[in-house]
Backbone as CSV, one residue per row, in Angstrom:
resi,resn,N_x,N_y,N_z,CA_x,CA_y,CA_z,C_x,C_y,C_z
1,MET,-42.424,258.593,6.831,-41.349,257.848,7.446,-41.933,256.742,8.321
2,SER,-41.360,255.602,8.250,-41.851,254.433,8.962,-41.518,254.520,10.443
3,LYS,-42.421,254.050,11.278,-42.199,254.010,12.726,-42.067,252.565,13.198
4,LYS,-41.478,251.720,12.333,-41.312,250.317,12.701,-40.261,250.158,13.789
5,THR,-39.299,251.099,13.825,-38.265,251.085,14.846,-38.032,252.512,15.313
6,GLU,-38.030,252.710,16.619,-37.718,254.016,17.209,-36.584,253.821,18.196
7,ALA,-35.524,254.636,18.056,-34.355,254.502,18.923,-33.916,255.869,19.427
8,LYS,-33.465,255.886,20.683,-32.922,257.119,21.249,-31.978,256.785,22.398
9,CYS,-31.087,257.732,22.678,-30.172,257.604,23.815,-30.549,258.656,24.834
10,ASN,-30.649,258.236,26.072,-30.859,259.156,27.179,-29.682,258.947,28.117
11,GLY,-28.683,259.814,28.000,-27.452,259.611,28.760,-26.735,258.398,28.200
12,ALA,-26.464,257.429,29.066,-25.761,256.213,28.637,-26.737,255.067,28.361
13,MET,-28.035,255.353,28.332,-29.033,254.305,28.122,-29.613,254.390,26.703
14,LEU,-29.421,253.325,25.945,-30.018,253.195,24.615,-31.365,252.514,24.790
15,THR,-32.411,253.121,24.243,-33.749,252.526,24.298,-34.264,252.424,22.870
16,VAL,-34.690,251.210,22.498,-35.168,250.971,21.140,-36.509,250.256,21.201
17,GLY,-37.464,250.764,20.427,-38.762,250.101,20.272,-38.779,249.408,18.920
18,PHE,-38.856,248.080,18.942,-38.904,247.286,17.703,-40.360,246.887,17.459
19,HIS,-41.120,247.727,16.746,-42.549,247.501,16.530,-42.816,246.444,15.465
20,ALA,-41.879,246.212,14.548,-42.072,245.236,13.469,-41.417,243.896,13.805
21,ALA,-40.897,243.759,15.025,-40.239,242.513,15.418,-41.267,241.418,15.696
22,ASN,-40.769,240.196,15.809,-41.636,239.063,16.112,-41.135,238.386,17.390
23,PRO,-41.670,238.681,18.541,-42.749,239.636,18.877,-42.205,241.058,19.018
24,PRO,-43.087,242.066,18.908,-42.659,243.451,19.114,-42.121,243.617,20.548
25,LEU,-41.072,244.414,20.690,-40.520,244.601,22.031,-39.776,245.915,22.149
26,ILE,-39.513,246.273,23.404,-38.692,247.443,23.717,-37.436,246.918,24.379
27,TRP,-36.301,247.417,23.914,-34.995,246.961,24.406,-34.260,248.141,25.014
28,ARG,-33.740,247.941,26.217,-32.904,248.959,26.882,-31.513,248.370,27.043
29,PHE,-30.495,249.177,26.692,-29.114,248.711,26.707,-28.244,249.788,27.350
30,ASP,-27.550,249.429,28.422,-26.692,250.360,29.153,-25.335,250.448,28.450
31,LEU,-25.097,251.554,27.780,-23.868,251.734,27.008,-22.650,251.946,27.901
32,GLU,-22.865,252.436,29.102,-21.745,252.636,30.014,-21.206,251.293,30.522
33,ARG,-22.082,250.379,30.824,-21.663,249.053,31.311,-21.214,248.149,30.172
34,ASN,-21.718,248.394,28.969,-21.396,247.572,27.792,-20.734,248.453,26.741
35,HIS,-19.564,248.974,27.056,-18.928,249.946,26.173,-18.215,249.307,24.986
36,SER,-17.999,248.003,25.001,-17.289,247.353,23.902,-18.168,246.241,23.325
37,PHE,-18.808,246.539,22.208,-19.677,245.565,21.557,-19.799,245.920,20.090
38,THR,-20.335,244.991,19.328,-20.611,245.217,17.913,-22.078,244.923,17.672
39,LEU,-22.770,245.820,16.996,-24.153,245.593,16.599,-24.115,244.694,15.371
40,ALA,-24.904,243.641,15.374,-24.834,242.678,14.271,-26.228,242.244,13.821
41,LEU,-26.307,241.924,12.541,-27.529,241.412,11.935,-27.179,240.082,11.283
42,GLN,-27.881,239.027,11.705,-27.605,237.684,11.182,-28.904,237.002,10.787
43,GLY,-28.783,236.042,9.901,-29.954,235.243,9.576,-30.056,234.896,8.122
44,GLU,-31.243,234.393,7.791,-31.575,234.020,6.426,-33.058,234.258,6.244
45,ASP,-33.571,234.026,5.046,-34.964,234.337,4.728,-35.931,233.863,5.801
46,GLY,-36.738,234.807,6.292,-37.782,234.487,7.257,-37.310,234.395,8.694
47,ASP,-36.011,234.498,8.946,-35.505,234.394,10.311,-34.264,235.273,10.472
48,TRP,-34.480,236.536,10.795,-33.403,237.508,10.970,-33.294,237.903,12.424
49,GLU,-32.058,238.005,12.893,-31.826,238.393,14.281,-30.897,239.602,14.323
50,LEU,-31.315,240.576,15.111,-30.470,241.731,15.387,-29.980,241.553,16.817
51,GLY,-28.691,241.716,17.013,-28.150,241.518,18.346,-26.799,242.169,18.506
52,VAL,-26.136,241.822,19.592,-24.807,242.362,19.874,-23.804,241.222,19.931
53,THR,-22.597,241.543,19.484,-21.500,240.583,19.529,-20.489,241.093,20.544
54,SER,-20.104,240.236,21.459,-19.140,240.612,22.502,-17.740,240.703,21.912
55,PRO,-16.798,241.282,22.663,-15.413,241.336,22.187,-14.820,239.943,21.942
56,LYS,-15.364,238.914,22.607,-14.892,237.542,22.407,-15.491,236.905,21.157
57,GLY,-16.479,237.578,20.547,-17.083,237.057,19.330,-18.395,236.320,19.550
58,ASP,-18.896,236.310,20.776,-20.168,235.650,21.063,-21.324,236.549,20.632
59,PHE,-22.270,235.987,19.855,-23.430,236.726,19.378,-24.595,236.524,20.335
60,TYR,-25.209,237.630,20.756,-26.370,237.584,21.646,-27.548,238.231,20.926
61,PRO,-28.502,237.413,20.450,-29.637,237.988,19.732,-30.528,238.805,20.668
62,VAL,-31.033,239.913,20.151,-31.917,240.778,20.919,-33.348,240.651,20.410
63,VAL,-33.504,240.634,19.082,-34.831,240.685,18.487,-34.850,239.880,17.187
64,HIS,-36.016,239.300,16.881,-36.209,238.497,15.660,-37.125,239.249,14.696
65,PHE,-36.820,239.101,13.399,-37.640,239.688,12.336,-37.911,238.614,11.292
66,ILE,-39.081,238.706,10.673,-39.406,237.806,9.574,-38.918,238.419,8.259
67,ALA,-39.148,239.723,8.085,-38.756,240.410,6.848,-37.365,241.029,6.992
68,ARG,-36.530,240.774,5.989,-35.173,241.326,6.006,-35.200,242.847,6.021
69,GLU,-36.131,243.472,5.308,-36.226,244.925,5.250,-36.448,245.525,6.637
70,ASP,-37.296,244.874,7.440,-37.550,245.354,8.799,-36.287,245.233,9.661
71,ALA,-35.566,244.145,9.499,-34.321,243.940,10.253,-33.277,244.988,9.853
72,GLU,-33.166,245.254,8.551,-32.193,246.244,8.082,-32.557,247.655,8.533
73,GLU,-33.861,247.968,8.541,-34.307,249.280,9.021,-33.977,249.438,10.507
74,ALA,-34.220,248.403,11.287,-33.916,248.451,12.718,-32.418,248.646,12.938
75,PHE,-31.622,247.908,12.192,-30.164,248.037,12.291,-29.735,249.473,11.977
76,ALA,-30.270,250.040,10.901,-29.905,251.398,10.474,-30.311,252.440,11.514
77,LYS,-31.478,252.293,12.119,-31.934,253.264,13.136,-31.039,253.219,14.370
78,VAL,-30.713,252.028,14.840,-29.847,251.904,16.016,-28.454,252.441,15.693
79,GLU,-27.959,252.107,14.515,-26.642,252.592,14.086,-26.614,254.121,14.057
80,LYS,-27.655,254.736,13.549,-27.730,256.196,13.452,-27.702,256.836,14.842
81,VAL,-28.466,256.298,15.780,-28.498,256.846,17.136,-27.138,256.680,17.818
82,LEU,-26.520,255.530,17.657,-25.205,255.308,18.261,-24.161,256.228,17.629
83,GLY,-24.259,256.464,16.337,-23.326,257.357,15.660,-23.466,258.796,16.128
84,LYS,-24.682,259.270,16.335,-24.906,260.624,16.847,-24.355,260.753,18.258
85,ARG,-24.530,259.717,19.053,-24.062,259.763,20.439,-22.549,259.913,20.480
86,SER,-21.829,259.146,19.681,-20.372,259.241,19.721,-19.899,260.587,19.181
87,THR,-20.617,261.160,18.202,-20.254,262.461,17.667,-20.437,263.536,18.723
88,VAL,-21.539,263.487,19.459,-21.796,264.478,20.499,-20.722,264.392,21.567
89,TRP,-20.424,263.195,22.067,-19.406,263.061,23.107,-18.031,263.408,22.572
90,GLY,-17.771,263.141,21.287,-16.497,263.530,20.699,-16.340,265.042,20.677
91,ALA,-17.399,265.757,20.328,-17.360,267.220,20.312,-17.200,267.773,21.720
92,VAL,-17.902,267.191,22.676,-17.777,267.634,24.064,-16.355,267.398,24.566
93,GLY,-15.789,266.244,24.255,-14.421,265.943,24.660,-13.427,266.928,24.070
94,LYS,-13.601,267.279,22.797,-12.708,268.252,22.165,-12.843,269.614,22.823
95,ALA,-14.060,270.018,23.152,-14.268,271.305,23.816,-13.612,271.328,25.189
96,ILE,-13.727,270.240,25.926,-13.099,270.167,27.247,-11.584,270.253,27.117
97,LEU,-11.004,269.545,26.161,-9.556,269.615,25.950,-9.116,271.020,25.547
98,TYR,-9.898,271.693,24.720,-9.571,273.052,24.297,-9.570,273.992,25.497
99,VAL,-10.607,273.919,26.324,-10.696,274.773,27.514,-9.537,274.483,28.460
100,ALA,-9.198,273.213,28.640,-8.077,272.851,29.516,-6.760,273.410,28.974
101,ALA,-6.551,273.334,27.674,-5.317,273.859,27.073,-5.231,275.369,27.257
102,VAL,-6.334,276.076,27.055,-6.340,277.525,27.246,-6.054,277.864,28.708
103,ALA,-6.647,277.111,29.630,-6.412,277.354,31.058,-4.941,277.153,31.410
104,VAL,-4.322,276.117,30.877,-2.896,275.870,31.148,-2.052,277.022,30.598
105,ILE,-2.354,277.488,29.405,-1.612,278.604,28.810,-1.750,279.856,29.667
106,ILE,-2.947,280.128,30.145,-3.172,281.307,30.989,-2.393,281.186,32.293
107,VAL,-2.446,280.033,32.943,-1.742,279.834,34.209,-0.233,280.001,34.010
108,VAL,0.301,279.403,32.951,1.739,279.529,32.680,2.088,280.994,32.396
109,GLY,1.270,281.680,31.626,1.526,283.084,31.313,1.492,283.971,32.546
110,VAL,0.475,283.799,33.379,0.366,284.604,34.596,1.526,284.302,35.539
111,SER,1.881,283.034,35.675,3.006,282.663,36.545,4.309,283.263,36.026
112,SER,4.534,283.195,34.732,5.759,283.765,34.144,5.804,285.267,34.349
113,TYR,4.683,285.924,34.145,4.627,287.370,34.335,4.889,287.715,35.803
114,GLY,4.318,286.945,36.710,4.535,287.171,38.137,5.998,287.021,38.510
115,LEU,6.656,286.024,37.964,8.080,285.846,38.230,8.897,287.007,37.658
116,TYR,8.531,287.453,36.483,9.228,288.575,35.847,9.085,289.834,36.703
117,VAL,7.857,290.143,37.117,7.609,291.339,37.915,8.338,291.243,39.253
118,THR,8.281,290.091,39.897,8.942,289.904,41.188,10.447,290.079,41.045
119,HIS,11.015,289.543,40.001,12.458,289.629,39.783,12.898,291.073,39.527
120,HIS,12.106,291.809,38.774,12.491,293.160,38.380,11.939,294.241,39.297
121,ALA,11.124,293.878,40.270,10.541,294.881,41.157,11.595,295.522,42.048
122,SER,12.627,294.806,42.405,13.645,295.354,43.298,14.666,296.207,42.573
123,SER,14.717,296.152,41.257,15.696,296.957,40.531,15.140,298.350,40.295
124,PRO,16.020,299.351,40.226,15.555,300.726,40.043,14.979,300.940,38.651
125,ILE,14.349,302.030,38.475,13.699,302.558,37.281,13.664,301.610,36.082
126,GLY,12.445,301.145,35.755,12.188,300.385,34.551,12.957,299.108,34.422
127,GLY,13.338,298.479,35.470,13.986,297.192,35.377,15.466,297.285,35.071
128,VAL,16.053,298.492,35.032,17.483,298.633,34.781,18.183,298.443,36.111
129,SER,19.014,297.462,36.175,19.679,297.201,37.446,21.038,297.889,37.463
130,SER,21.456,298.256,38.659,22.774,298.854,38.808,23.688,297.839,39.461
131,ALA,24.966,297.985,39.228,25.928,297.032,39.764,25.974,297.111,41.274
132,ALA,25.976,298.299,41.814,26.029,298.470,43.268,25.318,299.767,43.613
133,PRO,24.714,299.832,44.771,24.036,301.069,45.143,25.069,302.185,45.323
134,VAL,24.664,303.406,44.976,25.545,304.560,45.117,25.562,304.960,46.592
135,ALA,26.751,305.139,47.126,26.882,305.564,48.518,26.689,307.066,48.588
136,MET,25.730,307.506,49.362,25.440,308.925,49.516,26.008,309.389,50.857
137,PRO,26.689,310.484,50.807,27.198,311.009,52.071,26.050,311.465,52.968
138,SER,26.166,311.180,54.215,25.132,311.517,55.170,25.184,313.001,55.508
139,GLY,24.017,313.630,55.427,23.909,315.026,55.819,24.380,315.998,54.767
140,VAL,24.792,315.557,53.595,25.270,316.442,52.528,24.217,316.446,51.435
141,PRO,23.764,317.611,51.000,22.779,317.657,49.931,23.374,317.115,48.625
142,VAL,22.536,316.292,47.904,22.972,315.693,46.645,21.901,316.004,45.605
143,THR,22.316,316.340,44.385,21.348,316.623,43.322,20.759,315.319,42.793
144,ALA,19.627,315.462,42.184,18.966,314.290,41.603,19.825,313.671,40.521
145,ASP,20.520,314.482,39.747,21.390,313.945,38.701,22.480,313.062,39.292
146,ASP,23.007,313.467,40.439,24.049,312.662,41.073,23.486,311.341,41.598
147,VAL,22.250,311.357,42.084,21.638,310.131,42.603,21.372,309.153,41.467
148,LEU,20.917,309.657,40.318,20.544,308.781,39.205,21.718,308.428,38.294
149,LYS,22.836,309.035,38.517,24.020,308.795,37.694,24.498,307.355,37.916
150,PRO,24.837,306.592,36.818,25.336,305.232,37.012,26.658,305.268,37.772
151,PRO,26.942,304.200,38.495,28.172,304.181,39.270,29.392,304.162,38.341
152,PRO,30.487,304.697,38.820,31.693,304.687,37.992,32.222,303.266,37.838
153,ASN,32.805,302.989,36.712,33.329,301.637,36.444,34.652,301.411,37.079
């Protein structure tokens, strides 16, 4: 495999070594500050330029190549690194959204359950509510069946 171009991303910083360029150079590009651009290859025989095009359409050459093959290889390497970067951040973004959705579901579920328990905690046995409390005579023994008996209609 040829080492004419080496590219990597470290966080938001793209670093590319163009060893076959004229002259050879290392280029650093801050992707966070320059989030909207197009990588472009322009030129003709013996004079190829790899650069970035702004959203307004202005082309800014970064590096010159004599051989078209070297320019195309450099373009492909940078494209590959940028493509991997967006895939990684896309996967991370999806994972964050998934975790957030699960957290919202859990919070809503726990809150709903809490409201249910609070609402039914004051009602007698198993959430069955009675229309009115049974009046018990004071000082008179009452059987359990009489206490649990539903009130008369």
